[in-house]
Backbone as JSON Lines, residues from 0, in Angstrom:
{"i":0,"aa":"M","n":[0.78,-1.08,-0.21],"ca":[0.08,-0.03,-0.3],"c":[0.93,1.65,-0.09]}
{"i":1,"aa":"N","n":[0.46,2.24,-0.71],"ca":[1.41,3.26,-0.8],"c":[1.05,4.34,0.33]}
{"i":2,"aa":"I","n":[1.71,4.24,1.02],"ca":[1.58,5.15,2.46],"c":[0.78,6.66,2.44]}
{"i":3,"aa":"F","n":[1.1,7.36,1.01],"ca":[0.33,8.28,0.72],"c":[-1.44,8.39,0.59]}
{"i":4,"aa":"E","n":[-1.32,7.26,-0.43],"ca":[-2.42,6.84,-0.65],"c":[-3.22,6.46,0.44]}
{"i":5,"aa":"D","n":[-3.13,5.59,1.46],"ca":[-3.28,5.12,2.78],"c":[-3.54,6.05,3.36]}
{"i":6,"aa":"T","n":[-3.05,6.92,3.67],"ca":[-2.94,8.21,4.69],"c":[-4.21,9.24,3.82]}
{"i":7,"aa":"Y","n":[-4.18,9.31,2.89],"ca":[-5.43,10.55,2.29],"c":[-6.35,9.64,2.29]}
{"i":8,"aa":"K","n":[-6.61,8.25,2.05],"ca":[-7.8,7.31,2.32],"c":[-8.3,7.65,3.77]}
{"i":9,"aa":"K","n":[-7.51,7.4,4.51],"ca":[-8.23,7.37,5.86],"c":[-8.76,8.63,6.43]}
{"i":10,"aa":"T","n":[-8.09,9.61,6.0],"ca":[-8.1,10.88,6.41],"c":[-9.56,11.72,5.58]}
{"i":11,"aa":"G","n":[-9.63,11.58,4.52],"ca":[-10.62,12.13,3.63],"c":[-10.28,13.3,3.06]}
{"i":12,"aa":"A","n":[-9.0,13.85,3.12],"ca":[-8.88,15.13,2.27],"c":[-7.19,14.79,2.52]}
{"i":13,"aa":"L","n":[-6.89,16.3,1.84],"ca":[-5.21,16.05,1.64],"c":[-4.95,17.32,2.74]}
{"i":14,"aa":"H","n":[-4.08,17.03,3.72],"ca":[-3.65,18.31,4.71],"c":[-2.73,19.02,3.7]}
{"i":15,"aa":"H","n":[-2.29,20.01,4.51],"ca":[-1.75,21.34,3.72],"c":[-0.23,20.86,3.85]}
{"i":16,"aa":"A","n":[0.25,20.28,4.77],"ca":[1.88,20.44,4.88],"c":[1.82,18.6,5.75]}
{"i":17,"aa":"Y","n":[2.66,17.85,5.1],"ca":[3.25,16.65,5.5],"c":[4.37,16.44,5.49]}
{"i":18,"aa":"V","n":[5.28,15.79,6.54],"ca":[6.46,15.64,7.14],"c":[6.43,14.24,6.83]}
{"i":19,"aa":"C","n":[7.22,13.82,5.98],"ca":[7.74,12.18,5.57],"c":[8.84,11.78,5.94]}
{"i":20,"aa":"V","n":[8.98,11.22,7.09],"ca":[10.19,10.46,7.87],"c":[10.7,9.09,7.66]}
{"i":21,"aa":"G","n":[11.83,9.03,7.36],"ca":[12.44,7.82,6.48],"c":[13.28,8.02,5.41]}
{"i":22,"aa":"D","n":[13.41,6.83,4.65],"ca":[14.29,6.7,3.18],"c":[13.48,7.65,2.25]}
{"i":23,"aa":"V","n":[14.2,8.99,1.92],"ca":[13.5,9.97,1.48],"c":[13.32,9.56,-0.14]}
{"i":24,"aa":"V","n":[14.39,8.65,-0.52],"ca":[14.22,8.35,-2.18],"c":[12.95,7.26,-2.31]}
{"i":25,"aa":"S","n":[12.71,6.58,-1.17],"ca":[11.52,5.74,-1.31],"c":[10.18,6.55,-1.41]}
{"i":26,"aa":"A","n":[10.19,7.65,-0.63],"ca":[9.52,8.39,-0.04],"c":[8.77,9.3,-1.49]}
{"i":27,"aa":"R","n":[9.86,9.39,-2.07],"ca":[9.45,10.28,-3.56],"c":[9.16,9.67,-4.32]}
{"i":28,"aa":"Q","n":[9.6,8.32,-4.35],"ca":[8.49,7.57,-5.5],"c":[7.26,7.3,-5.49]}
{"i":29,"aa":"S","n":[7.17,6.88,-4.12],"ca":[5.69,6.82,-3.64],"c":[4.84,8.07,-3.69]}
{"i":30,"aa":"L","n":[5.66,9.18,-3.6],"ca":[4.76,10.54,-3.5],"c":[4.31,10.8,-5.28]}
{"i":31,"aa":"D","n":[5.64,10.32,-5.79],"ca":[5.41,10.72,-7.18],"c":[4.25,10.04,-7.91]}
{"i":32,"aa":"D","n":[4.14,8.86,-7.25],"ca":[2.95,7.55,-7.9],"c":[1.41,8.57,-7.33]}
{"i":33,"aa":"F","n":[1.59,8.66,-5.88],"ca":[0.37,8.87,-5.55],"c":[0.09,10.61,-6.13]}
{"i":34,"aa":"L","n":[0.48,11.12,-6.39],"ca":[0.12,12.41,-6.91],"c":[-0.24,12.08,-8.46]}
{"i":35,"aa":"E","n":[0.28,11.59,-9.0],"ca":[0.32,11.3,-10.3],"c":[-1.15,10.27,-10.74]}
{"i":36,"aa":"H","n":[-1.3,9.16,-9.84],"ca":[-2.44,8.11,-9.75],"c":[-3.57,8.48,-9.5]}
{"i":37,"aa":"T","n":[-3.34,9.05,-8.23],"ca":[-4.38,8.81,-7.18],"c":[-5.05,10.83,-7.26]}
{"i":38,"aa":"L","n":[-4.07,11.49,-7.29],"ca":[-4.28,13.05,-7.43],"c":[-4.79,13.39,-9.14]}
{"i":39,"aa":"Q","n":[-4.34,13.0,-9.92],"ca":[-4.09,13.23,-11.45],"c":[-3.34,14.68,-11.2]}
{"i":40,"aa":"F","n":[-2.1,14.43,-10.86],"ca":[-1.74,15.89,-10.48],"c":[-0.31,15.29,-11.25]}
{"i":41,"aa":"S","n":[0.18,15.71,-12.61],"ca":[1.22,15.56,-13.46],"c":[2.91,15.76,-12.45]}
{"i":42,"aa":"V","n":[3.4,15.04,-12.34],"ca":[4.84,15.47,-11.57],"c":[5.54,15.64,-12.65]}
{"i":43,"aa":"A","n":[5.69,15.99,-14.01],"ca":[6.79,16.12,-15.04],"c":[6.14,17.08,-15.84]}
{"i":44,"aa":"G","n":[7.0,18.2,-15.67],"ca":[7.29,19.65,-16.19],"c":[5.89,20.31,-16.19]}
{"i":45,"aa":"N","n":[5.56,20.09,-14.49],"ca":[4.46,21.09,-14.37],"c":[4.89,22.33,-13.7]}
{"i":46,"aa":"P","n":[4.46,23.61,-14.17],"ca":[4.58,24.32,-13.47],"c":[4.29,24.81,-12.06]}
{"i":47,"aa":"D","n":[3.29,23.9,-11.95],"ca":[2.56,24.09,-10.54],"c":[3.32,23.38,-9.3]}
{"i":48,"aa":"M","n":[4.25,22.83,-9.57],"ca":[4.8,22.02,-9.05],"c":[6.37,22.12,-8.47]}
{"i":49,"aa":"R","n":[6.91,22.37,-7.24],"ca":[8.16,22.93,-7.34],"c":[8.97,22.42,-6.33]}
{"i":50,"aa":"V","n":[10.13,21.93,-6.15],"ca":[10.83,20.49,-5.9],"c":[11.99,21.32,-5.54]}
{"i":51,"aa":"F","n":[12.31,21.13,-4.32],"ca":[13.72,21.75,-3.38],"c":[14.42,20.33,-2.86]}
{"i":52,"aa":"V","n":[15.41,20.38,-3.55],"ca":[16.41,19.25,-2.86],"c":[17.86,19.91,-2.7]}
{"i":53,"aa":"S","n":[18.19,19.47,-1.32],"ca":[19.39,19.77,-0.74],"c":[19.58,19.18,0.33]}
{"i":54,"aa":"D","n":[20.87,19.04,0.68],"ca":[21.34,18.66,1.72],"c":[21.18,19.07,3.02]}
{"i":55,"aa":"T","n":[20.64,20.63,3.29],"ca":[20.19,21.16,4.42],"c":[19.5,22.53,3.61]}
{"i":56,"aa":"F","n":[18.59,22.7,4.45],"ca":[17.53,23.16,4.23],"c":[17.54,24.65,4.99]}
{"i":57,"aa":"T","n":[17.8,25.63,4.3],"ca":[18.31,27.18,5.31],"c":[17.17,28.17,5.21]}
{"i":58,"aa":"K","n":[17.33,29.11,5.76],"ca":[16.45,30.21,5.85],"c":[16.35,30.7,4.7]}
{"i":59,"aa":"D","n":[17.49,31.04,3.91],"ca":[17.35,31.48,2.22],"c":[16.4,30.6,2.03]}
{"i":60,"aa":"D","n":[16.53,29.17,1.95],"ca":[15.37,28.39,1.3],"c":[14.3,28.09,1.52]}
{"i":61,"aa":"A","n":[14.25,29.19,2.85],"ca":[12.5,28.86,3.31],"c":[12.14,30.46,2.87]}
{"i":62,"aa":"H","n":[12.75,31.09,2.66],"ca":[12.64,32.71,2.3],"c":[12.12,32.22,0.72]}
{"i":63,"aa":"E","n":[12.91,31.77,-0.06],"ca":[12.38,31.46,-1.33],"c":[11.17,30.72,-1.63]}
{"i":64,"aa":"L","n":[10.92,29.73,-0.62],"ca":[10.06,29.1,-0.92],"c":[8.85,29.98,-0.47]}
{"i":65,"aa":"F","n":[8.63,30.65,0.76],"ca":[7.67,31.79,0.81],"c":[7.22,32.71,-0.18]}
{"i":66,"aa":"I","n":[8.34,32.96,-1.27],"ca":[7.84,33.6,-2.18],"c":[7.13,33.11,-3.77]}
{"i":67,"aa":"A","n":[7.33,32.04,-3.66],"ca":[6.93,31.23,-4.43],"c":[5.8,30.19,-4.35]}
{"i":68,"aa":"E","n":[5.45,30.22,-2.87],"ca":[3.91,29.83,-2.47],"c":[3.28,30.97,-2.48]}
{"i":69,"aa":"E","n":[3.49,32.22,-2.58],"ca":[3.03,33.47,-2.8],"c":[2.09,33.45,-4.02]}
{"i":70,"aa":"R","n":[3.05,32.91,-4.82],"ca":[2.6,33.32,-6.43],"c":[1.35,32.7,-6.96]}
{"i":71,"aa":"K","n":[0.66,33.11,-7.73],"ca":[-0.85,32.3,-8.26],"c":[-0.31,31.07,-8.85]}
{"i":72,"aa":"G","n":[-1.08,29.74,-8.98],"ca":[-0.86,28.84,-9.39],"c":[-1.25,29.44,-11.08]}
{"i":73,"aa":"F","n":[-0.37,28.28,-12.05],"ca":[-0.42,28.38,-13.42],"c":[-2.07,27.83,-13.87]}
{"i":74,"aa":"A","n":[-2.46,26.49,-13.29],"ca":[-3.59,26.18,-13.87],"c":[-4.82,26.36,-12.68]}
{"i":75,"aa":"G","n":[-4.49,27.07,-11.9],"ca":[-5.69,27.82,-11.13],"c":[-6.36,26.51,-10.16]}
{"i":76,"aa":"G","n":[-5.33,25.49,-10.01],"ca":[-5.9,24.41,-9.27],"c":[-4.63,24.06,-8.18]}
{"i":77,"aa":"R","n":[-4.59,22.5,-7.53],"ca":[-3.24,22.75,-6.74],"c":[-2.16,23.34,-6.73]}
{"i":78,"aa":"K","n":[-1.22,23.38,-5.83],"ca":[-0.06,23.66,-6.25],"c":[1.03,22.86,-4.83]}
{"i":79,"aa":"I","n":[1.91,22.24,-5.46],"ca":[2.46,21.3,-4.66],"c":[4.04,21.72,-4.47]}
{"i":80,"aa":"F","n":[4.33,21.66,-3.16],"ca":[5.72,21.6,-3.02],"c":[6.07,20.74,-2.55]}
{"i":81,"aa":"I","n":[7.46,20.37,-2.6],"ca":[8.52,19.16,-2.49],"c":[9.58,19.63,-1.9]}
{"i":82,"aa":"I","n":[10.27,19.11,-0.52],"ca":[10.97,19.35,0.09],"c":[12.01,18.35,0.19]}
{"i":83,"aa":"Q","n":[12.85,18.14,-0.45],"ca":[13.62,16.49,-0.1],"c":[14.83,16.98,0.31]}
{"i":84,"aa":"I","n":[15.32,16.97,1.83],"ca":[16.62,17.21,2.35],"c":[16.93,16.0,3.08]}
{"i":85,"aa":"S","n":[18.02,17.05,3.9],"ca":[18.67,15.6,4.7],"c":[18.46,16.43,6.12]}
{"i":86,"aa":"V","n":[18.71,17.73,6.14],"ca":[18.92,18.54,7.53],"c":[17.87,20.01,7.04]}
{"i":87,"aa":"I","n":[17.33,19.71,8.21],"ca":[16.75,21.47,8.26],"c":[17.31,22.45,9.59]}
{"i":88,"aa":"T","n":[17.8,23.62,9.14],"ca":[18.2,24.32,9.96],"c":[17.1,24.81,11.28]}
{"i":89,"aa":"E","n":[17.31,25.35,12.38],"ca":[16.52,25.48,13.11],"c":[16.0,27.1,12.59]}
{"i":90,"aa":"E","n":[16.38,28.01,12.04],"ca":[16.5,29.41,11.43],"c":[15.35,28.99,10.44]}
{"i":91,"aa":"A","n":[15.33,28.01,9.42],"ca":[14.57,27.71,8.35],"c":[12.95,27.06,9.07]}
{"i":92,"aa":"Q","n":[13.19,26.62,10.34],"ca":[11.87,25.54,10.87],"c":[11.04,26.98,10.94]}
{"i":93,"aa":"N","n":[11.87,27.95,11.77],"ca":[10.97,29.34,12.34],"c":[10.4,29.71,11.34]}
{"i":94,"aa":"A","n":[10.96,30.36,10.08],"ca":[10.58,30.81,8.96],"c":[9.84,29.69,8.0]}
{"i":95,"aa":"L","n":[9.66,28.75,8.31],"ca":[8.25,27.92,7.7],"c":[6.98,28.24,8.4]}
{"i":96,"aa":"L","n":[7.37,28.6,9.55],"ca":[5.81,28.41,10.6],"c":[4.79,29.38,10.23]}
{"i":97,"aa":"K","n":[4.97,30.35,9.5],"ca":[3.57,31.29,9.05],"c":[3.39,30.19,7.89]}
{"i":98,"aa":"V","n":[4.53,30.08,6.96],"ca":[4.04,29.43,5.93],"c":[2.95,28.07,5.94]}
{"i":99,"aa":"F","n":[3.53,27.72,6.55],"ca":[2.57,25.97,6.99],"c":[1.39,26.35,7.8]}
{"i":100,"aa":"E","n":[1.31,27.63,8.4],"ca":[0.08,27.96,9.47],"c":[-0.95,28.55,8.37]}
{"i":101,"aa":"E","n":[-0.51,29.27,7.6],"ca":[-1.34,30.07,6.61],"c":[-1.09,30.16,4.92]}
{"i":102,"aa":"P","n":[-1.13,28.61,4.73],"ca":[-0.54,28.32,3.14],"c":[-1.9,28.95,2.06]}
{"i":103,"aa":"T","n":[-1.47,29.78,1.17],"ca":[-2.26,29.96,-0.21],"c":[-3.56,28.76,-0.4]}
{"i":104,"aa":"E","n":[-4.59,28.92,-0.64],"ca":[-5.78,28.32,-1.06],"c":[-5.29,26.88,-1.73]}
{"i":105,"aa":"G","n":[-5.5,25.75,-1.62],"ca":[-4.64,24.77,-2.77],"c":[-3.38,24.36,-2.33]}
{"i":106,"aa":"T","n":[-2.69,25.1,-1.53],"ca":[-1.37,24.72,-1.75],"c":[-0.77,23.55,-0.64]}
{"i":107,"aa":"H","n":[0.15,22.86,-1.03],"ca":[0.3,21.4,-0.17],"c":[1.81,21.16,-0.24]}
{"i":108,"aa":"F","n":[2.57,20.94,1.01],"ca":[3.82,20.65,1.19],"c":[4.14,19.34,1.47]}
{"i":109,"aa":"F","n":[4.96,18.94,0.9],"ca":[5.3,17.33,1.42],"c":[7.07,17.9,1.83]}
{"i":110,"aa":"V","n":[7.25,17.6,2.71],"ca":[8.68,17.86,3.45],"c":[9.42,16.24,3.42]}
{"i":111,"aa":"L","n":[10.49,15.45,2.62],"ca":[10.93,14.37,3.14],"c":[12.28,14.74,3.55]}
{"i":112,"aa":"I","n":[12.26,13.88,4.93],"ca":[13.5,14.04,5.73],"c":[13.81,12.97,6.4]}
{"i":113,"aa":"P","n":[14.89,12.66,6.39],"ca":[15.14,10.88,6.98],"c":[14.93,10.88,8.47]}
{"i":114,"aa":"Q","n":[15.14,11.53,9.35],"ca":[15.09,11.5,10.46],"c":[13.72,12.95,11.14]}
{"i":115,"aa":"D","n":[13.41,12.88,12.17],"ca":[12.33,13.74,12.55],"c":[13.18,14.51,13.16]}
{"i":116,"aa":"I","n":[13.73,15.53,13.2],"ca":[14.78,16.82,13.97],"c":[13.7,18.17,14.06]}
{"i":117,"aa":"L","n":[11.94,18.02,13.73],"ca":[11.46,19.05,13.45],"c":[11.32,19.99,15.22]}
{"i":118,"aa":"L","n":[11.17,21.02,15.19],"ca":[10.84,21.86,16.22],"c":[9.8,21.7,16.62]}
{"i":119,"aa":"P","n":[9.16,21.53,18.3],"ca":[7.82,21.51,18.55],"c":[6.75,22.07,17.78]}
{"i":120,"aa":"T","n":[7.07,23.48,17.64],"ca":[6.53,24.1,17.27],"c":[5.81,24.17,15.57]}
{"i":121,"aa":"L","n":[6.95,23.52,14.95],"ca":[6.45,23.27,13.56],"c":[5.87,21.95,13.44]}
{"i":122,"aa":"R","n":[6.42,20.95,14.3],"ca":[5.5,19.77,13.96],"c":[3.94,19.55,14.47]}
{"i":123,"aa":"S","n":[3.43,20.77,14.98],"ca":[2.21,21.07,15.41],"c":[1.09,21.57,14.02]}
{"i":124,"aa":"R","n":[1.96,21.89,13.32],"ca":[1.52,22.61,12.22],"c":[1.43,21.56,10.91]}
{"i":125,"aa":"V","n":[2.06,20.15,11.21],"ca":[2.24,19.54,10.12],"c":[1.18,18.22,10.29]}
{"i":126,"aa":"H","n":[1.53,17.21,9.06],"ca":[0.91,15.89,9.28],"c":[2.16,14.97,9.27]}
{"i":127,"aa":"I","n":[2.47,14.15,10.19],"ca":[3.7,13.59,9.94],"c":[3.34,11.78,9.52]}
{"i":128,"aa":"I","n":[4.17,11.46,8.78],"ca":[4.05,10.34,7.77],"c":[5.28,9.59,8.46]}
{"i":129,"aa":"S","n":[5.34,8.45,8.99],"ca":[6.42,7.61,8.91],"c":[6.16,6.15,8.83]}
{"i":130,"aa":"D","n":[6.8,5.4,7.84],"ca":[7.1,4.02,7.85],"c":[7.95,3.82,7.91]}
{"i":131,"aa":"S","n":[7.97,2.07,8.88],"ca":[8.89,1.69,9.15],"c":[9.87,0.75,7.61]}
{"i":132,"aa":"A","n":[9.32,0.76,6.82],"ca":[9.89,0.4,5.52],"c":[10.72,1.67,5.04]}
{"i":133,"aa":"W","n":[11.05,2.81,5.46],"ca":[11.24,3.88,5.01],"c":[12.73,4.03,5.78]}
{"i":134,"aa":"H","n":[12.57,3.79,7.0],"ca":[13.88,4.31,8.15],"c":[15.07,3.55,7.75]}
{"i":135,"aa":"G","n":[16.01,4.71,7.65],"ca":[17.32,4.31,7.17],"c":[17.93,4.46,8.52]}
{"i":136,"aa":"A","n":[17.76,5.12,9.17],"ca":[19.01,4.93,10.61],"c":[18.47,3.92,11.51]}
{"i":137,"aa":"S","n":[20.39,3.59,11.68],"ca":[20.5,2.7,12.7],"c":[19.61,2.33,13.83]}
{"i":138,"aa":"V","n":[18.63,1.76,14.15],"ca":[18.1,1.37,15.55],"c":[18.98,0.64,16.24]}
{"i":139,"aa":"L","n":[18.66,0.8,17.46],"ca":[19.85,0.11,18.39],"c":[18.77,-1.16,18.59]}
{"i":140,"aa":"P","n":[19.37,-2.53,18.82],"ca":[18.88,-3.7,18.98],"c":[18.3,-3.69,20.07]}
{"i":141,"aa":"G","n":[16.79,-4.36,20.36],"ca":[16.45,-4.97,21.98],"c":[15.78,-3.19,22.64]}
{"i":142,"aa":"S","n":[15.63,-3.75,23.67],"ca":[15.06,-2.15,24.55],"c":[16.16,-1.68,25.17]}
{"i":143,"aa":"L","n":[16.05,-0.16,24.93],"ca":[17.06,0.9,25.31],"c":[16.98,0.58,26.85]}
{"i":144,"aa":"L","n":[15.81,1.11,27.3],"ca":[15.61,1.38,28.35],"c":[15.34,0.36,29.39]}
{"i":145,"aa":"K","n":[15.4,-0.65,29.37],"ca":[15.9,-1.96,30.31],"c":[17.4,-2.33,30.28]}
{"i":146,"aa":"K","n":[18.34,-1.42,29.62],"ca":[19.73,-1.14,29.2],"c":[20.34,-1.06,31.01]}
{"i":147,"aa":"P","n":[21.28,-1.38,31.73],"ca":[21.7,-0.92,32.7],"c":[22.22,0.66,32.36]}
{"i":148,"aa":"L","n":[22.42,1.41,33.77],"ca":[22.81,2.28,33.22],"c":[24.23,2.74,33.08]}
{"i":149,"aa":"A","n":[25.03,1.85,33.13],"ca":[26.2,2.08,32.48],"c":[26.79,2.07,31.09]}
{"i":150,"aa":"E","n":[25.26,0.89,30.54],"ca":[25.3,0.75,29.16],"c":[24.67,2.29,28.22]}
{"i":151,"aa":"K","n":[23.65,2.65,29.01],"ca":[23.26,3.73,28.49],"c":[23.89,4.93,28.55]}
{"i":152,"aa":"M","n":[24.93,5.36,29.65],"ca":[25.75,6.29,29.36],"c":[26.85,5.85,28.4]}
{"i":153,"aa":"A","n":[27.15,4.66,28.06],"ca":[28.39,4.43,27.42],"c":[27.8,4.77,25.68]}
{"i":154,"aa":"L","n":[26.36,4.73,25.47],"ca":[25.67,5.47,24.02],"c":[25.86,6.5,23.97]}
{"i":155,"aa":"V","n":[25.5,7.36,25.2],"ca":[25.83,8.95,25.13],"c":[27.36,9.08,24.8]}
{"i":156,"aa":"K","n":[28.34,8.25,25.56],"ca":[29.49,9.36,25.42],"c":[29.99,8.45,24.11]}
{"i":157,"aa":"E","n":[29.47,7.17,23.58],"ca":[30.04,7.09,21.75],"c":[29.32,8.49,21.2]}
{"i":158,"aa":"I","n":[27.96,8.83,21.22],"ca":[27.52,9.7,20.09],"c":[28.19,10.98,20.88]}
{"i":159,"aa":"V","n":[28.54,11.78,21.8],"ca":[29.27,12.76,21.98],"c":[30.73,12.59,21.44]}
{"i":160,"aa":"Q","n":[31.53,11.81,21.48],"ca":[32.91,11.6,20.59],"c":[32.76,11.46,19.35]}
{"i":161,"aa":"G","n":[31.84,10.79,18.94],"ca":[31.49,10.76,17.8],"c":[31.42,12.22,16.63]}
{"i":162,"aa":"I","n":[30.4,13.12,17.56],"ca":[29.86,14.25,17.17],"c":[31.25,14.97,17.26]}
{"i":163,"aa":"A","n":[32.58,15.03,18.35],"ca":[33.97,15.73,18.35],"c":[34.69,15.27,17.45]}
{"i":164,"aa":"D","n":[34.57,13.97,16.8],"ca":[35.59,13.45,15.99],"c":[34.93,13.93,14.41]}
{"i":165,"aa":"E","n":[33.52,14.25,14.11],"ca":[32.95,14.84,12.97],"c":[32.26,13.47,12.42]}
{"i":166,"aa":"E","n":[32.7,12.23,13.17],"ca":[31.89,10.98,12.51],"c":[30.56,10.82,12.53]}
{"i":167,"aa":"K","n":[30.04,11.85,13.61],"ca":[28.51,11.79,13.78],"c":[28.03,13.4,13.95]}
{"i":168,"aa":"T","n":[26.3,13.52,13.82],"ca":[26.06,14.6,13.95],"c":[24.75,14.35,15.27]}
{"i":169,"aa":"K","n":[24.28,15.86,15.46],"ca":[23.33,16.26,16.37],"c":[21.85,14.66,15.94]}
{"i":170,"aa":"Q","n":[22.35,14.81,14.71],"ca":[21.06,13.94,14.14],"c":[21.12,12.69,14.82]}
{"i":171,"aa":"D","n":[22.38,11.78,15.19],"ca":[22.7,10.52,15.82],"c":[22.0,10.75,17.05]}
{"i":172,"aa":"A","n":[22.04,12.19,17.89],"ca":[21.25,11.89,19.3],"c":[20.0,12.4,19.18]}
{"i":173,"aa":"V","n":[19.42,12.13,18.08],"ca":[17.81,12.63,17.88],"c":[17.57,11.38,17.7]}
{"i":174,"aa":"V","n":[18.12,10.4,16.67],"ca":[17.75,9.17,16.47],"c":[17.98,8.09,18.25]}
{"i":175,"aa":"L","n":[19.11,8.48,19.03],"ca":[18.81,7.7,20.26],"c":[17.23,8.39,20.92]}
{"i":176,"aa":"L","n":[17.03,9.59,20.84],"ca":[15.83,9.9,21.59],"c":[14.43,9.32,20.8]}
{"i":177,"aa":"N","n":[14.64,9.44,19.68],"ca":[13.51,8.98,18.72],"c":[13.06,7.51,19.6]}
{"i":178,"aa":"Q","n":[14.09,6.36,19.67],"ca":[13.96,5.31,19.84],"c":[13.45,5.21,21.52]}
{"i":179,"aa":"I","n":[13.79,6.24,22.34],"ca":[13.29,6.2,23.28],"c":[12.01,6.4,23.93]}
{"i":180,"aa":"E","n":[12.11,7.27,22.79],"ca":[10.19,7.97,22.72],"c":[9.25,6.63,22.51]}
{"i":181,"aa":"A","n":[9.96,6.01,21.28],"ca":[9.09,5.11,20.98],"c":[8.65,3.96,21.91]}
{"i":182,"aa":"E","n":[10.09,3.98,23.06],"ca":[9.64,2.49,24.03],"c":[8.54,3.31,25.2]}
{"i":183,"aa":"L","n":[8.81,4.45,25.49],"ca":[7.93,4.98,26.24],"c":[6.41,5.18,25.74]}
{"i":184,"aa":"Y","n":[6.35,5.69,24.32],"ca":[4.79,5.15,23.98],"c":[4.16,4.13,24.11]}
{"i":185,"aa":"H","n":[4.99,2.99,23.67],"ca":[4.74,1.47,23.27],"c":[4.51,1.0,25.27]}
{"i":186,"aa":"N","n":[5.13,1.86,26.07],"ca":[4.9,1.31,27.29],"c":[3.07,1.99,27.62]}
{"i":187,"aa":"G","n":[3.18,2.98,27.29],"ca":[1.96,3.5,27.73],"c":[1.73,5.07,27.57]}
{"i":188,"aa":"V","n":[1.4,5.99,27.24],"ca":[1.35,7.54,27.45],"c":[1.66,7.87,28.83]}
{"i":189,"aa":"E","n":[0.15,7.52,29.37],"ca":[0.04,7.98,31.04],"c":[1.14,7.61,32.0]}
{"i":190,"aa":"K","n":[1.31,6.45,31.76],"ca":[2.36,5.94,33.11],"c":[3.79,6.34,31.82]}
{"i":191,"aa":"S","n":[3.78,6.68,30.94],"ca":[5.47,7.4,30.84],"c":[5.09,8.94,30.36]}
{"i":192,"aa":"A","n":[4.48,9.48,31.0],"ca":[3.94,10.8,30.54],"c":[5.27,11.76,31.57]}
{"i":193,"aa":"H","n":[5.99,11.53,32.68],"ca":[6.62,12.48,32.79],"c":[8.1,12.44,32.15]}
{"i":194,"aa":"A","n":[8.23,11.16,31.59],"ca":[9.38,10.68,30.88],"c":[9.35,11.26,29.56]}
{"i":195,"aa":"L","n":[8.23,10.95,29.09],"ca":[7.95,11.76,27.44],"c":[8.22,13.34,27.41]}
{"i":196,"aa":"E","n":[7.95,14.02,28.69],"ca":[7.92,15.38,28.92],"c":[9.66,15.97,29.08]}
{"i":197,"aa":"I","n":[10.2,15.16,29.57],"ca":[11.8,15.32,29.75],"c":[12.24,15.19,28.45]}
{"i":198,"aa":"C","n":[12.09,14.36,27.48],"ca":[12.62,13.87,26.39],"c":[12.02,15.18,25.11]}
{"i":199,"aa":"E","n":[10.78,15.67,25.59],"ca":[10.3,16.65,24.5],"c":[11.55,17.86,24.82]}
{"i":200,"aa":"Q","n":[11.32,18.08,26.09],"ca":[12.38,19.4,26.66],"c":[13.49,18.7,25.93]}
{"i":201,"aa":"A","n":[14.4,17.72,25.64],"ca":[15.69,17.42,25.59],"c":[16.0,17.43,23.66]}
{"i":202,"aa":"R","n":[14.94,17.59,23.26],"ca":[14.76,17.47,21.77],"c":[14.98,18.88,21.55]}
{"i":203,"aa":"A","n":[13.78,19.91,22.12],"ca":[13.86,21.29,22.08],"c":[15.21,21.89,22.67]}
{"i":204,"aa":"S","n":[15.81,21.5,23.24],"ca":[17.43,22.03,23.68],"c":[18.17,21.39,23.06]}
{"i":205,"aa":"L","n":[18.14,20.34,21.96],"ca":[19.07,19.81,21.07],"c":[19.26,20.94,19.86]}
{"i":206,"aa":"Y","n":[18.13,21.84,19.69],"ca":[18.45,22.63,18.37],"c":[18.92,23.74,18.6]}
{"i":207,"aa":"D","n":[19.42,23.88,19.97],"ca":[19.83,25.07,20.48],"c":[21.45,25.07,19.53]}
{"i":208,"aa":"R","n":[21.98,26.4,19.12],"ca":[23.26,26.03,18.88],"c":[24.37,26.18,20.02]}
{"i":209,"aa":"G","n":[25.24,25.1,19.92],"ca":[26.05,24.96,20.86],"c":[25.76,24.06,21.86]}
{"i":210,"aa":"A","n":[24.36,23.27,21.87],"ca":[24.18,22.81,22.65],"c":[24.4,21.61,23.48]}
{"i":211,"aa":"P","n":[24.81,21.71,25.0],"ca":[25.51,20.45,25.48],"c":[25.07,19.44,25.67]}
{"i":212,"aa":"V","n":[25.05,18.35,24.08],"ca":[24.58,17.02,23.72],"c":[24.95,16.1,24.79]}
{"i":213,"aa":"K","n":[26.11,16.17,25.23],"ca":[26.19,14.8,26.62],"c":[25.3,15.38,27.91]}
{"i":214,"aa":"M","n":[25.64,16.64,28.21],"ca":[24.54,16.81,29.28],"c":[22.99,16.54,29.19]}
{"i":215,"aa":"I","n":[22.65,16.45,27.92],"ca":[21.07,16.9,27.5],"c":[20.74,15.38,27.75]}
{"i":216,"aa":"L","n":[21.7,14.76,26.96],"ca":[21.4,12.72,26.94],"c":[21.78,12.53,28.18]}
{"i":217,"aa":"E","n":[22.88,12.82,28.99],"ca":[22.97,12.04,30.15],"c":[21.82,12.17,31.27]}
{"i":218,"aa":"Q","n":[20.85,13.52,31.19],"ca":[19.9,13.72,32.14],"c":[18.72,13.04,31.69]}
{"i":219,"aa":"V","n":[18.71,12.44,30.39],"ca":[17.62,11.81,29.77],"c":[17.67,10.45,30.16]}
{"i":220,"aa":"M","n":[18.94,9.75,30.12],"ca":[19.07,8.61,30.31],"c":[18.98,8.34,32.2]}
{"i":221,"aa":"L","n":[19.33,9.03,32.53],"ca":[18.83,9.52,34.66],"c":[17.65,9.19,34.75]}
{"i":222,"aa":"S","n":[16.6,9.99,33.78],"ca":[15.89,9.81,34.05],"c":[14.46,9.0,33.48]}
{"i":223,"aa":"V","n":[15.0,8.1,32.41],"ca":[14.13,7.52,31.89],"c":[14.62,6.13,32.46]}
């Protein structure tokens, strides 16, 4: 089943903004198929479709998107914007808030990104699509929460050292946080409410420039 088509059928409408987390290449193939066959929206040579492909989506890219979004569509129908990226900066996310909150009529955004690194304020304005078939990020085997504290701290040390050696990035810290949150949700939202709140605070802190990754992750490990 095409994940876009499945989501569309379940909701009965097309949301104005989707964030698709996982393998962006597979997601793009599924998206193109959905647009062509379900929405009857041509993806080839269509002036009402704009694609941004970049390793890092910046504030300047967001400004360019804002200008393009305000232009009137050529065919008078839908306008589709696809943002296919690896990383989106905090400044770019803040710049997208108004665009995603008040898009022009008939405008729809699809952000394809390998990991969920969105600010909570932006996440609240989009529909998240995540399919395990897309996930390219490595996931630690077994339960992370059940590991001894020493092993949890060793994972933190590995990530922090990797960032220092430029072999890892903040995204690796977010991946670790994602797995912790997934396990907490599995254990029950009510039961894990306090731990989930700590994770949410940690996620927000990780987006700050010069964020103390070691301190943030260690606090999470001590709390869950």
